C-alpha positions in Angstrom: -28.8 5.5 0.9 -26.1 3.3 -0.3 -24.9 3.5 -4.0 -26.2 0.0 -4.8 -29.5 1.0 -3.7 -29.5 4.1 -6.0 -28.7 1.9 -8.7 -31.2 -0.7 -8.0 -33.9 1.8 -7.6 -33.1 3.8 -10.9 -35.3 3.5 -14.0 -32.6 4.8 -16.2 -28.8 5.6 -16.3 -27.7 7.9 -13.6 -24.9 10.4 -13.5 -22.7 10.7 -10.7 -19.6 13.0 -10.3 -16.1 13.2 -8.7 -14.5 16.2 -7.2 -11.3 17.0 -5.2 -10.7 18.9 -2.2 -9.0 22.4 -2.3 -5.3 22.6 -1.7 -4.3 23.3 1.8 -5.4 26.6 2.9 -8.2 26.9 0.4 -11.9 27.4 0.9 -14.7 25.2 1.4 -17.0 27.7 -0.6 -15.3 26.7 -3.7 -16.2 23.1 -3.5 -20.0 24.3 -2.3 -20.3 26.5 -5.5 -19.2 23.4 -7.6 -21.7 21.1 -6.1 -24.4 23.7 -6.5 -23.8 23.6 -10.1 -24.5 19.8 -10.1 -27.7 19.9 -7.8 -30.0 20.7 -10.6 -29.0 17.5 -12.3 -30.1 15.4 -9.1 -26.8 13.4 -8.8 -27.5 10.1 -6.8 -23.9 10.4 -5.2 -20.8 12.7 -5.3 -17.3 11.2 -4.7 -14.6 13.1 -2.8 -11.1 12.1 -3.5 -8.3 11.8 -1.0 -4.6 12.3 -1.5 -2.0 10.5 0.7 0.6 12.7 2.7 3.6 13.6 0.6 7.1 14.0 1.8 9.3 17.1 1.2 13.0 18.0 2.6 14.1 21.3 3.9 17.5 22.2 3.7 18.9 23.6 6.9 21.6 26.3 7.3 24.3 24.0 8.2 23.7 21.9 5.1 21.6 19.1 6.6 18.1 18.3 5.5 14.9 17.9 7.6 12.0 15.6 6.3 8.6 17.1 6.5 5.3 15.2 5.9 1.9 16.9 5.0 -1.0 16.6 3.0 -1.5 19.1 0.2 -5.4 18.2 0.0 -6.7 17.6 3.4 -10.4 17.8 4.2 -11.9 14.7 2.6 -13.9 13.7 5.8 -15.1 17.1 6.6 -16.1 18.1 3.1 -18.0 14.9 2.7 -19.8 15.4 5.7 -20.8 19.0 4.9 -21.9 18.1 1.4 -24.2 15.3 2.8 -25.7 17.6 5.3 -25.9 20.7 3.5 -27.3 19.5 0.3 -28.9 16.0 1.5 -26.6 14.2 -1.1 -25.1 10.9 -0.7 -21.3 11.4 -0.7 -18.6 8.8 -1.2 -15.2 9.4 0.5 -12.1 8.0 -1.0 -10.0 5.5 1.4 -6.6 4.7 0.5 -4.0 2.1 1.3 -0.9 4.1 0.6 -0.2 6.9 3.0 -2.4 5.6 5.7 -1.8 2.9 8.4 -4.6 0.4 9.3 -5.0 2.2 12.3 -5.5 5.5 10.8 -8.0 3.9 8.2 -9.9 2.5 11.1 -10.2 5.9 12.8 -11.4 7.6 9.6 -14.0 4.9 9.2 -15.3 5.2 12.7 -15.4 9.1 12.2 -17.5 8.4 8.8 -19.8 6.2 10.8 -20.5 8.8 13.2 -21.3 11.2 10.8 -23.7 8.9 8.9 -21.7 8.4 5.8 -22.2 4.8 4.6 -20.6 4.8 1.0 -16.7 4.4 0.6 -14.4 3.9 -2.4 -11.5 1.7 -1.4 -8.4 2.4 -3.5 -4.6 1.6 -3.3 -3.3 5.1 -3.9 -0.2 6.6 -5.2 2.9 5.2 -3.4 4.5 7.4 -1.1 8.0 7.6 0.7 6.2 7.5 4.2 4.8 4.2 3.4 7.0 2.7 1.1 7.1 -1.1 0.5 8.8 -2.9 3.5 8.1 -0.3 6.2 5.5 -1.1 8.9 4.2 -4.2 7.0 2.1 -5.3 9.8 0.2 -1.8 9.9 -0.7 -1.1 6.3 -2.8 -2.5 3.5 -0.8 -2.6 0.6 -3.5 -3.8 -1.7 -7.1 -2.3 -2.3 -8.2 -6.0 -1.6 -6.6 -5.9 1.9 -8.2 -2.4 2.6 -11.6 -4.0 1.4 -11.4 -6.8 3.9 -10.5 -4.4 6.7 -13.9 -2.6 5.8 -15.8 -5.9 5.6 -14.6 -6.7 9.2 -15.7 -3.6 10.4 -19.0 -4.2 9.1 -19.1 -7.3 11.0 -18.1 -5.6 14.2 -14.4 -6.9 14.0 -12.0 -4.0 14.7 -8.0 -4.1 14.9 -8.1 -4.9 18.6 -10.3 -7.2 20.4 -12.9 -4.9 21.8 -16.1 -5.5 23.9 -19.4 -4.3 22.9 -18.5 -3.3 19.2 -21.1 -2.3 17.0 -20.8 -3.1 13.2 -20.7 -0.5 10.6 -22.6 -0.5 7.3 -20.4 0.8 4.5 -21.2 0.1 0.9 -17.9 -0.4 -0.8 -16.6 0.7 -4.0 -13.4 -0.1 -6.0 -11.8 0.7 -9.1 -11.4 -1.3 -12.4 -9.1 -0.4 -15.4 -10.6 -0.7 -19.0 -7.1 -0.4 -20.1 -4.1 -2.2 -18.3 -3.2 -1.1 -15.0 0.4 0.2 -14.5 0.9 -2.6 -11.9 -0.8 -5.5 -14.0 1.7 -7.7 -16.1 -1.2 -8.7 -18.5 -4.9 -8.3 -19.2 -5.7 -11.5 -17.2 -3.8 -10.2 -14.0 -5.7 -7.0 -14.4 -8.9 -8.7 -14.2 -7.7 -11.0 -11.6 -7.0 -7.9 -9.3 -10.6 -6.6 -9.8 -12.0 -10.1 -8.9 -9.9 -10.3 -5.7 -11.6 -7.0 -4.7 -14.8 -8.2 -5.3 -14.1 -11.5 -3.7 -12.9 -9.5 -0.6 -16.4 -8.0 -0.3 -16.6 -4.9 -2.6 -20.2 -4.1 -3.7 -19.6 -2.1 -7.0 -17.0 -1.0 -9.4 -16.0 2.4 -11.1 -13.7 2.3 -14.0 -10.8 4.2 -14.5 -11.4 7.0 -17.2 -11.4 5.8 -20.9 -12.0 7.5 -24.2 -13.0 4.4 -26.3 -16.2 2.6 -25.2 -14.8 -0.7 -26.6 -12.2 -0.8 -23.7 -15.1 -0.4 -21.1 -17.2 -3.1 -23.0 -14.2 -5.6 -22.8 -13.9 -4.9 -19.1 -17.3 -5.6 -18.4 -17.5 -8.7 -20.7 -14.3 -10.4 -19.2 -15.2 -9.3 -15.6 -18.6 -11.2 -16.2 -16.8 -14.1 -17.4 -14.6 -14.2 -14.4 -17.5 -14.4 -12.3 -17.9 -10.9 -11.2 -21.7 -9.9 -10.7 -21.4 -6.5 -9.0 -22.6 -3.3 -10.9 -19.7 -1.9 -13.0 -19.9 1.9 -13.5 -18.2 3.7 -16.4 -15.9 6.7 -15.5 -15.3 9.4 -18.1 -13.2 12.5 -18.3 -13.9 15.1 -20.8 -10.8 16.4 -22.8 -10.9 20.0 -22.6 -7.4 21.4 -23.4 -4.5 20.2 -25.8 -2.3 19.6 -22.4 -4.7 16.7 -21.8 -3.4 14.8 -24.8 0.0 14.2 -23.0 -1.0 14.8 -19.1 -4.0 12.2 -18.9 -2.1 9.2 -20.6 1.0 10.1 -18.3 -0.8 10.5 -15.1 -3.5 7.8 -15.7 -2.2 5.4 -18.1 -4.9 5.7 -20.5 -5.1 6.2 -24.4 -6.5 9.1 -26.3 -7.9 7.5 -29.5 -6.1 8.9 -32.6 -9.5 10.4 -34.0 -9.8 12.3 -31.0 -6.3 13.3 -30.6 -5.8 14.4 -34.0 -8.8 16.5 -34.0 -7.8 18.3 -30.8 -4.2 18.8 -32.1 -5.2 20.4 -35.2 -7.9 22.7 -33.8 -7.6 26.2 -32.4 -7.1 25.9 -28.7 -10.5 27.6 -28.1 -12.1 24.7 -29.9 -10.7 21.8 -28.2 -13.2 22.0 -25.3 -16.0 21.9 -27.9 -14.5 18.7 -29.6 -14.0 17.1 -26.2 -17.6 17.7 -25.4 -18.9 16.1 -28.7 -16.7 13.1 -28.0 -18.0 12.6 -24.4 -21.5 13.2 -25.7 -21.2 10.4 -28.1 -19.5 8.2 -25.5 -22.6 8.7 -23.1 -25.0 8.0 -25.9 -23.4 4.7 -26.8 -23.1 3.9 -23.0 -26.6 4.4 -22.3 -27.8 2.5 -25.3 -25.7 -0.5 -23.6 -28.1 0.3 -20.3 -25.1 1.0 -18.0 -26.4 1.7 -14.6 -24.5 5.0 -14.2 -22.0 7.2 -15.7 -19.3 8.8 -13.4 -17.8 11.9 -14.4 -14.4 13.0 -13.1 -14.7 16.7 -12.9 -12.3 17.5 -10.1 -12.6 21.3 -10.1 -14.9 22.6 -12.9 -18.5 21.3 -13.3 -19.6 23.6 -16.3 -18.3 21.3 -18.9 -20.0 18.2 -17.7 -23.2 20.2 -17.1 -23.4 20.9 -20.8 -23.1 17.1 -21.6 -25.7 16.0 -19.0 -28.2 18.7 -19.8 -28.5 17.1 -23.2 -28.9 13.6 -21.8 -31.5 13.8 -19.0 
């Protein structure tokens, strides 16, 4: 079932989740254990993140360096298919612009289509040395809107090469939206314009970046609707669980931790921070449910226990 169909058929707010593949050399069992903690809450879908290849340099005995490329967290496609087939859960793999050529993207989408995966999240991704601007311009998607266009083309049976007897794919396409200013947006109007570009290209729904103030999300929705965006907009939440999050989350995701939450967490005993974060997220959820959001998407990554405490009080 497509994400949009899950939303259309729901009678109340849904709860979805996002997890991350294990590090290279890790075991898939950790992912399965995580999913099994979520199964009792009947998730409509689970997102599986993706990471672009990263570059590192090895220093050789003669003083020269050798450039290497590797993915720290491979396995997005394999784990997506494994979860779908083992637990009969809809899974949404993340497809990135940066770090992947258009040809690699097409191959990945073909594999997902063969595996019966018909939901994808199209994202720009972090910039990498491998696909830095100016290199291989003709073979990369530089923006998420271009990636959406490629997926839409495949849904119409149009591939990168002129092929005979092509069969269209049937992907439901999600994209990201930013309740606070995206790092690449010059102003709020540009932020909304970038979201509209992705929807105009053919995206079917939007999932917001994490936020800690509901007013930020409501502003995003209001201005998206004013811009003519009519697709579902899903709020994304992250639970603050450690004092380290107070600096790490703003640094990595360009989000603001509201002072009432930040001060409570700073002044609390470290063992109390998770409880404070749960209480805050629970209040956020209650406000979002009252506003009739279609779904609440939790960024849980590697630990489901905290989110389970929240969702168990809401369903």
